[in-house]
N, C-alpha and C positions, 0 to 999 in steps of 0.2 A: 517393505512397504513404506518405511521412512523415505526412501530415496525416491520412489514413485510419486509419493505425495509431494516431495519438494520439487520434483520436476514439473508437476502439474501446476504448483504454486507459481513457478518461475513463468510459465507460459501464460497463466492467467493473469498476473500482474504486468507482464510485458503487454500484454494485448489491451490492458485496462487503462494503463498508466502512461502509455508511449505519448510523449510529446504534445505540445501546444500548438494551435495552429497560428494564423495571421490575421484572422478576421477583426479581433478587437471590439467584439460586440457589446460587452458589458464593463464600463470603466467604474463602477462603484468602489469604494473602499475595500468590500469583501472581496471582490472579484480580483481586486489588484493584489489584496494578501494572499489570495488562493494562488494566483498564477506566479506569485514571487516564491512560494514554496514547493511548487510541483516538482522542481528537480530532484531533492533528496528522495521523494516518493518514486520518482522513476527509476532511481538507482536500485530499488529492490529486486529486479529481475536478475540483474548482473551478480548481486550477492547471494541469492539463492542458487545459481549455477556453480558458484564457488563457494559452497558450503563448508569446505574443509578450512578455509581461511577465517578461523574463529574471531581474530582482532577485526578483519574487514567486515563480518557480519554485525558484529557488535556495534561497530561505527556506523555502518549504514543503516541498521535498525534503529539506533539511537536517533540519527538525523531524520530518519522518516517519523519517529515517534515524535520529535519536535515539531516537524511540519505540520503533522495531523493535528496536534495540540492547538497551533495556532490558527486554524480553520474551523475546528469542531464547534466553538462556542459561536462563532459568526460566520457561517458558511455563505457563499454566494446563493442568491435566490435562484431556486429552480432545482438546486442538488443538495439541499440540506439533508434531506432524508437518505440520499445516497450517500454522503459522507458519513452519516450516523452508521449507516449499515457497514459501509467499508472500515470505518473506525473501530466499531465492536468487534469485528473478526479480526483486523490487525491487532488490537490490544490482547484478545486472547492468544495468538500465535507469539505475540513479542513476549507476553507474560511466560509462556511455556519455555521460550528460548533464553529468556533472562534467568529463569531458575536453574539452567544448565549451563550458565555463563556463555552463551550462545553457540555451544557445543552441539551441532545436530546428532553427532554420534551417541550423545547422552541422552537423547529424549526417550520417554517411555512410550509405548504404543498409545496411550491415552493423550499424550503431549503431542505426539505426531498426528493425532486426528485434530487437535487445535489448529495446529499448523496447517492440515490439509483442508481444514473449513474454509480457507481462502479460495478453493476451488469449487465451492459450493454455488448452485445457481443464483441464489439470492445475492451473494456477494459479486458473482461476475456480471449479473445484470447491474447492480449498482455501479460497479467499476466502468462498465461500457456507457452507461449515462454520465459518469464524470468525464470519461474521455471525451464524448461527443461534446459535452459543455466546453472543455477545455481548448478542443479544436476550433469551436465557434468564438470563444471569448478572450483566449491568451494570445499574447502577441510573440 
């Protein structure tokens, strides 16, 4: 069950957080901050595919946590609710992983469910909205 959840999370995060486009539509400070921290968030699919690398998981999750913290308080206009939704699910998954020192093999079934929440429709819709915004606004 845990491995299936992790595979689904990898696919969902990759589909949601892959790349920024070239349109450069929003040049607000909030948009610039967001576009500046997208890269660590985009690394999540890779780390979830390589979950046996505990040090790599910890590094990537920590960098994504820092990136999300930078945009949660002042998100770009138009995706504030989406960022809140993604961040809430990420925080639960990250807290579950922190509790086991980022070792997926040590997750309880309940904690595996927290990680699997990253594949729920509410999360994936919010993530899709963020990706669309990024494609339209980040260089």
